[in-house]
C-alpha positions as CSV (number, residue, x, y, z in Angstrom):
1,M,27.0,-41.7,-33.3
2,P,26.2,-38.3,-31.8
3,A,27.1,-37.8,-28.2
4,E,24.5,-38.4,-25.6
5,I,24.0,-35.3,-23.4
6,L,22.8,-35.2,-19.8
7,E,22.4,-32.2,-17.6
8,V,23.4,-31.6,-14.0
9,D,20.7,-29.1,-12.9
10,L,22.2,-26.6,-10.6
11,G,20.4,-23.5,-11.7
12,E,22.8,-20.9,-13.1
13,R,25.7,-23.3,-12.5
14,S,24.1,-26.2,-14.5
15,Y,26.4,-28.0,-16.9
16,P,26.2,-30.8,-19.5
17,I,27.8,-34.3,-19.5
18,Y,28.7,-35.4,-23.0
19,I,29.1,-39.2,-23.5
20,G,30.2,-40.6,-26.8
21,A,33.1,-42.0,-28.9
22,G,35.7,-39.8,-30.4
23,L,35.0,-36.6,-28.4
24,L,38.6,-35.8,-27.5
25,G,39.3,-34.7,-31.1
26,D,36.3,-32.4,-31.2
27,A,37.8,-29.0,-31.0
28,E,34.5,-27.2,-31.2
29,L,33.1,-29.3,-28.3
30,L,36.3,-28.8,-26.1
31,L,36.2,-25.1,-26.7
32,R,32.4,-24.5,-26.5
33,H,32.5,-24.1,-22.7
34,V,35.7,-22.1,-22.6
35,P,34.5,-18.8,-24.2
36,R,37.6,-16.9,-23.3
37,G,41.1,-17.1,-21.8
38,R,43.7,-19.8,-22.0
39,I,43.6,-23.4,-21.0
40,A,45.9,-25.3,-18.6
41,V,45.8,-29.1,-19.0
42,V,46.6,-31.3,-16.1
43,S,47.2,-35.0,-16.9
44,N,49.4,-37.8,-15.6
45,A,52.3,-39.9,-16.9
46,T,50.0,-42.8,-18.0
47,V,47.3,-40.9,-19.8
48,A,49.3,-38.1,-21.4
49,P,51.3,-40.3,-23.8
50,L,47.9,-41.7,-25.0
51,Y,45.7,-38.7,-25.4
52,L,47.5,-35.5,-24.8
53,E,48.5,-34.8,-28.4
54,R,44.8,-35.1,-29.5
55,V,43.8,-32.6,-26.9
56,R,46.8,-30.3,-27.7
57,A,45.8,-30.3,-31.4
58,A,42.2,-29.4,-30.5
59,L,43.1,-26.6,-28.2
60,G,45.6,-25.0,-30.5
61,D,47.0,-21.6,-29.4
62,R,44.5,-21.6,-26.5
63,L,46.8,-24.0,-24.6
64,A,48.7,-22.2,-21.8
65,V,50.7,-25.0,-20.1
66,V,50.6,-28.7,-19.6
67,K,51.3,-30.2,-16.2
68,I,52.1,-34.0,-16.1
69,L,51.6,-35.6,-12.6
70,P,52.8,-39.0,-11.5
71,D,50.2,-41.7,-11.7
72,G,48.7,-43.2,-8.6
73,E,46.5,-42.5,-5.5
74,Q,49.6,-42.3,-3.4
75,Y,50.4,-39.0,-5.2
76,K,47.1,-37.3,-4.4
77,T,48.8,-35.1,-1.9
78,L,49.4,-31.4,-1.0
79,E,52.9,-31.7,-2.4
80,T,51.6,-32.7,-5.8
81,L,49.0,-30.1,-5.7
82,A,51.7,-27.5,-5.1
83,S,53.3,-28.6,-8.3
84,I,50.2,-27.7,-10.2
85,Y,50.1,-24.2,-8.7
86,D,53.8,-23.8,-9.6
87,A,53.0,-24.7,-13.3
88,L,50.1,-22.2,-13.4
89,L,52.1,-19.5,-11.9
90,E,55.2,-20.1,-14.1
91,A,52.8,-19.9,-17.2
92,R,51.3,-16.6,-15.7
93,C,47.8,-18.1,-15.8
94,D,45.2,-15.5,-14.7
95,R,41.7,-15.7,-13.4
96,H,40.3,-16.3,-17.0
97,T,42.4,-19.5,-17.4
98,T,40.4,-22.7,-17.5
99,V,41.9,-25.8,-15.9
100,L,41.3,-29.0,-18.0
101,A,41.6,-32.4,-16.2
102,L,42.6,-35.1,-18.6
103,G,42.7,-38.4,-16.7
104,G,41.1,-40.5,-14.1
105,G,39.7,-39.6,-10.6
106,V,43.0,-38.6,-9.0
107,V,43.8,-36.2,-11.8
108,G,40.3,-34.8,-11.8
109,D,40.2,-34.4,-8.0
110,M,43.6,-32.6,-7.8
111,A,43.1,-30.5,-11.0
112,G,39.7,-29.5,-9.7
113,F,41.0,-28.5,-6.2
114,A,43.7,-26.5,-8.0
115,A,41.0,-24.7,-10.0
116,A,38.9,-24.2,-7.0
117,T,41.7,-22.4,-5.1
118,Y,44.0,-20.8,-7.7
119,Q,43.5,-17.1,-7.5
120,R,40.3,-17.9,-5.4
121,G,38.8,-20.0,-8.2
122,V,39.1,-20.4,-11.9
123,P,36.9,-22.4,-14.4
124,F,37.4,-26.1,-14.6
125,L,36.7,-28.7,-17.3
126,Q,36.5,-32.5,-16.8
127,V,37.7,-34.9,-19.5
128,P,37.7,-38.2,-17.6
129,T,39.6,-41.2,-19.3
130,T,38.7,-43.9,-16.8
131,L,35.4,-45.7,-16.3
132,L,35.3,-44.7,-12.5
133,A,35.9,-41.1,-13.4
134,Q,33.4,-41.1,-16.2
135,V,30.6,-42.5,-14.0
136,D,31.4,-41.0,-10.7
137,S,34.2,-38.7,-9.7
138,S,34.0,-36.3,-12.7
139,V,30.4,-35.4,-11.9
140,G,29.3,-33.4,-8.9
141,G,32.1,-31.0,-8.1
142,K,33.9,-32.8,-5.4
143,T,37.6,-32.0,-5.5
144,G,40.5,-32.6,-3.1
145,V,43.6,-34.4,-1.9
146,N,44.3,-37.1,0.7
147,H,45.9,-36.8,4.1
148,P,48.0,-39.6,5.7
149,R,45.2,-39.7,8.4
150,G,42.2,-39.8,5.9
151,K,41.1,-39.9,2.3
152,N,39.9,-36.6,0.7
153,M,40.1,-34.8,4.0
154,I,41.2,-31.5,2.2
155,G,39.2,-30.3,-0.6
156,A,36.4,-28.1,-1.9
157,F,33.2,-28.2,-3.9
158,H,33.9,-26.8,-7.4
159,Q,31.7,-27.6,-10.2
160,P,33.1,-28.1,-13.8
161,C,32.0,-26.2,-16.8
162,C,31.2,-29.5,-18.5
163,V,32.2,-33.2,-18.5
164,I,33.3,-34.7,-21.7
165,A,33.4,-38.5,-21.4
166,D,35.0,-40.1,-24.5
167,T,34.2,-43.8,-24.4
168,D,37.1,-44.6,-26.8
169,T,39.5,-43.9,-23.9
170,L,38.2,-47.0,-22.0
171,A,39.7,-49.3,-24.7
172,T,43.2,-48.6,-23.3
173,L,42.3,-49.2,-19.6
174,P,44.0,-52.1,-18.0
175,E,41.5,-54.8,-16.9
176,R,42.0,-54.1,-13.2
177,E,41.2,-50.3,-13.6
178,Y,38.2,-51.1,-15.8
179,A,36.8,-53.4,-13.2
180,A,37.4,-50.8,-10.5
181,G,35.0,-48.5,-12.4
182,L,32.4,-51.2,-12.6
183,A,32.2,-51.0,-8.8
184,E,30.8,-47.5,-8.8
185,V,28.4,-48.5,-11.7
186,I,27.0,-51.3,-9.5
187,K,26.7,-49.0,-6.5
188,Y,24.1,-46.9,-8.4
189,G,21.9,-50.0,-8.8
190,L,22.3,-51.0,-5.2
191,I,21.5,-47.7,-3.6
192,G,18.6,-46.4,-5.6
193,D,17.8,-48.0,-9.0
194,R,16.6,-51.6,-8.8
195,P,15.8,-51.8,-12.5
196,F,19.3,-50.8,-13.3
197,L,20.6,-53.4,-10.7
198,D,18.6,-56.1,-12.5
199,W,20.0,-54.9,-15.8
200,L,23.5,-55.1,-14.5
201,R,23.0,-58.6,-13.2
202,A,21.9,-59.6,-16.7
203,N,24.6,-57.6,-18.6
204,V,27.7,-57.9,-16.4
205,A,29.3,-60.3,-18.8
206,A,28.8,-58.0,-21.7
207,L,30.3,-55.1,-19.6
208,R,33.3,-57.2,-18.8
209,R,33.8,-57.7,-22.5
210,R,33.5,-53.9,-23.0
211,E,30.7,-54.3,-25.5
212,S,30.0,-50.8,-26.8
213,A,26.2,-50.7,-26.5
214,S,26.2,-52.1,-22.9
215,L,29.0,-49.9,-21.8
216,T,27.4,-46.7,-23.1
217,E,24.2,-47.6,-21.5
218,A,25.9,-48.3,-18.2
219,I,27.7,-44.9,-18.3
220,R,24.4,-43.1,-19.3
221,R,22.4,-44.6,-16.5
222,S,25.2,-44.1,-13.9
223,C,25.6,-40.4,-14.8
224,A,21.9,-39.9,-14.8
225,N,21.7,-41.2,-11.3
226,K,24.6,-39.2,-10.2
227,A,23.3,-36.0,-11.8
228,R,19.9,-36.4,-10.2
229,V,21.3,-36.8,-6.7
230,V,23.8,-34.0,-7.1
231,A,21.0,-31.7,-8.3
232,S,19.0,-32.4,-5.2
233,D,21.8,-32.1,-2.7
234,E,25.0,-30.4,-4.1
235,R,27.0,-30.2,-0.9
236,E,26.1,-33.6,0.6
237,E,23.8,-32.3,3.4
238,G,21.2,-35.1,2.8
239,A,20.5,-37.4,-0.1
240,R,24.0,-37.1,-1.7
241,A,25.5,-39.0,1.2
242,L,23.9,-42.2,-0.2
243,L,26.5,-42.1,-3.0
244,N,29.0,-43.0,-0.2
245,F,27.6,-46.6,0.1
246,G,30.6,-48.8,1.0
247,H,32.9,-45.8,1.1
248,T,33.4,-45.4,4.9
249,F,34.7,-49.1,4.9
250,A,36.6,-48.5,1.7
251,H,38.4,-45.3,2.8
252,A,39.6,-47.1,6.0
253,I,41.0,-49.9,3.9
254,E,42.7,-47.4,1.5
255,T,44.2,-45.4,4.4
256,A,45.4,-48.4,6.3
257,T,47.1,-49.8,3.2
258,G,48.7,-46.4,2.2
259,Y,46.6,-45.8,-0.9
260,S,48.7,-48.1,-2.8
261,R,47.5,-51.7,-2.4
262,F,43.9,-51.3,-3.7
263,L,42.4,-49.1,-6.4
264,H,39.5,-47.0,-5.1
265,G,36.9,-49.1,-6.8
266,E,38.3,-52.2,-5.5
267,A,38.2,-50.9,-2.0
268,V,34.6,-49.7,-2.6
269,A,33.6,-53.2,-3.8
270,I,34.9,-54.7,-0.5
271,G,33.2,-51.9,1.5
272,M,29.9,-52.5,-0.3
273,V,30.0,-56.2,0.7
274,M,30.7,-55.2,4.3
275,A,27.9,-52.7,4.3
276,A,25.5,-55.2,2.8
277,E,26.5,-57.7,5.4
278,L,25.9,-55.2,8.3
279,S,22.5,-54.3,6.7
280,A,21.5,-58.0,6.8
281,R,22.7,-58.2,10.5
282,M,20.4,-55.3,11.2
283,G,17.5,-57.3,9.9
284,W,17.0,-54.8,7.0
285,L,18.5,-56.8,4.1
286,A,17.4,-60.3,3.3
287,T,20.2,-62.7,4.1
288,S,20.0,-64.1,0.6
289,D,20.7,-60.7,-0.9
290,V,24.3,-60.5,0.5
291,P,25.5,-63.5,-1.7
292,M,23.9,-61.6,-4.6
293,V,26.0,-58.6,-4.0
294,R,29.1,-60.6,-3.6
295,E,28.5,-62.6,-6.8
296,L,27.8,-59.6,-8.9
297,L,31.0,-57.9,-7.8
298,L,33.0,-61.1,-8.3
299,A,31.4,-61.3,-11.8
300,A,32.7,-57.8,-12.4
301,G,36.2,-58.9,-11.6
302,L,36.4,-57.3,-8.1
303,P,37.7,-58.3,-4.7
304,V,35.1,-58.8,-2.0
305,D,37.2,-59.4,1.2
306,P,39.4,-56.9,3.1
307,P,43.2,-57.7,3.3
308,A,44.5,-59.8,6.1
309,G,46.5,-58.1,8.9
310,L,44.1,-55.2,9.8
311,G,43.0,-55.0,13.4
312,E,39.5,-54.1,14.6
313,E,40.7,-51.1,16.6
314,Q,42.7,-49.8,13.8
315,F,39.8,-50.2,11.4
316,L,37.4,-48.5,13.8
317,G,39.8,-45.7,14.4
318,L,40.0,-45.0,10.7
319,M,36.3,-45.1,10.3
320,A,35.9,-42.7,13.1
321,A,38.0,-40.2,11.2
322,D,35.7,-40.4,8.2
323,K,34.2,-37.2,6.9
324,K,30.8,-38.7,7.4
325,V,31.1,-38.6,11.2
326,A,28.6,-36.0,12.5
327,A,28.3,-34.8,16.1
328,G,30.7,-37.6,17.2
329,K,28.5,-40.2,15.6
330,L,29.6,-42.5,12.7
331,R,27.1,-42.5,9.9
332,L,26.9,-45.4,7.5
333,V,25.0,-46.0,4.3
334,L,23.1,-49.2,4.6
335,L,20.6,-51.1,2.5
336,R,16.9,-51.7,3.4
337,A,16.6,-53.6,0.2
338,P,18.4,-54.0,-3.2
339,G,17.9,-50.6,-4.8
340,E,17.0,-48.8,-1.5
341,A,19.6,-47.3,0.7
342,T,19.6,-45.1,3.8
343,V,22.0,-43.1,5.9
344,T,22.0,-43.9,9.5
345,A,23.9,-43.6,12.7
346,D,21.4,-45.8,14.5
347,F,23.0,-49.1,14.5
348,P,24.3,-51.2,17.4
349,F,28.0,-50.6,17.8
350,E,28.5,-54.3,18.7
351,L,27.0,-55.4,15.4
352,L,29.7,-53.2,13.6
353,R,32.4,-54.7,15.8
354,G,31.3,-58.2,15.2
355,L,31.2,-57.6,11.5
356,L,34.7,-56.3,11.5
357,S,35.9,-59.2,13.7
358,D,34.4,-61.7,11.2
359,F,35.6,-59.9,8.0
360,L,39.1,-59.1,9.2
361,R,39.7,-62.8,10.1
362,R,38.3,-64.1,6.9
363,P,40.9,-65.3,4.4
364,A,40.9,-63.1,1.3
365,A,39.5,-64.8,-1.7
């Protein structure tokens, strides 16, 4: 089957998203968007043994260097980033070198940030190999690393030349990582695409089984939603903030647990339930919709309750350090209805405190 092609419309910096099976071995496609210069591949210790040789063969003598990173969110640090710079410098990569990210969201974020800052910016190509990366982090140009005090606090916007999503790579994903990607898929339905949300509720079992047709459709519709939002608000000054539904809660959970207990999508799933519950307490979302959100996420194989042992003040402090704080006010993405989200700082603080009190005392499922 030919690849599906979507476009991220950013004027002169527009780029395509290719979605299909067997794309990693397509040398013409990989090189189409790298008209000159050498290519530096950044991958990790899990993905490289599976797919690096296929990419290496496709790139041929255009390959300048390969940098293999340790696998895990806990390695998304300035120290690991420095090791990418070391590899680029040792290989004498110049401003015409393209950095190719082969891996999941962590690889893409760090390779992208390295590309954004090496010699003040070099081209960047995303080849995501996880579901979460294919539907979310590879599209839109957000790059960066974590800080012990907050997730993704150091970074830059740097759009890729293109995104090549080979759906064959999802066959090797462990079940837990695959489910984590479904959290971001479900997010798109909840924040702005009610027909997609209804489709997901009807097809979540097929997605859990990784049925090809359903999976390709979910990736296509997710990428279309992401591309539309990015095209309207590239630097997250307005509508793009809606993509952070559940993320302020999620980032607090990830930071509090050292970026090692939960996968990003798992934390997002918990955060979406918390945001849905707060939306209901605000009187915006029907009370009956909160169980719907929980049940859909559970059906996707995701956690829906935060870990025990976190305190309210600790959680609030971490939320207050989130990037979405503006003028000293915490902004949250909440739901007015399934498929309709809004960004607001206008919520009673005591409602948030009460939500945290209830959730943090609730035994994990």
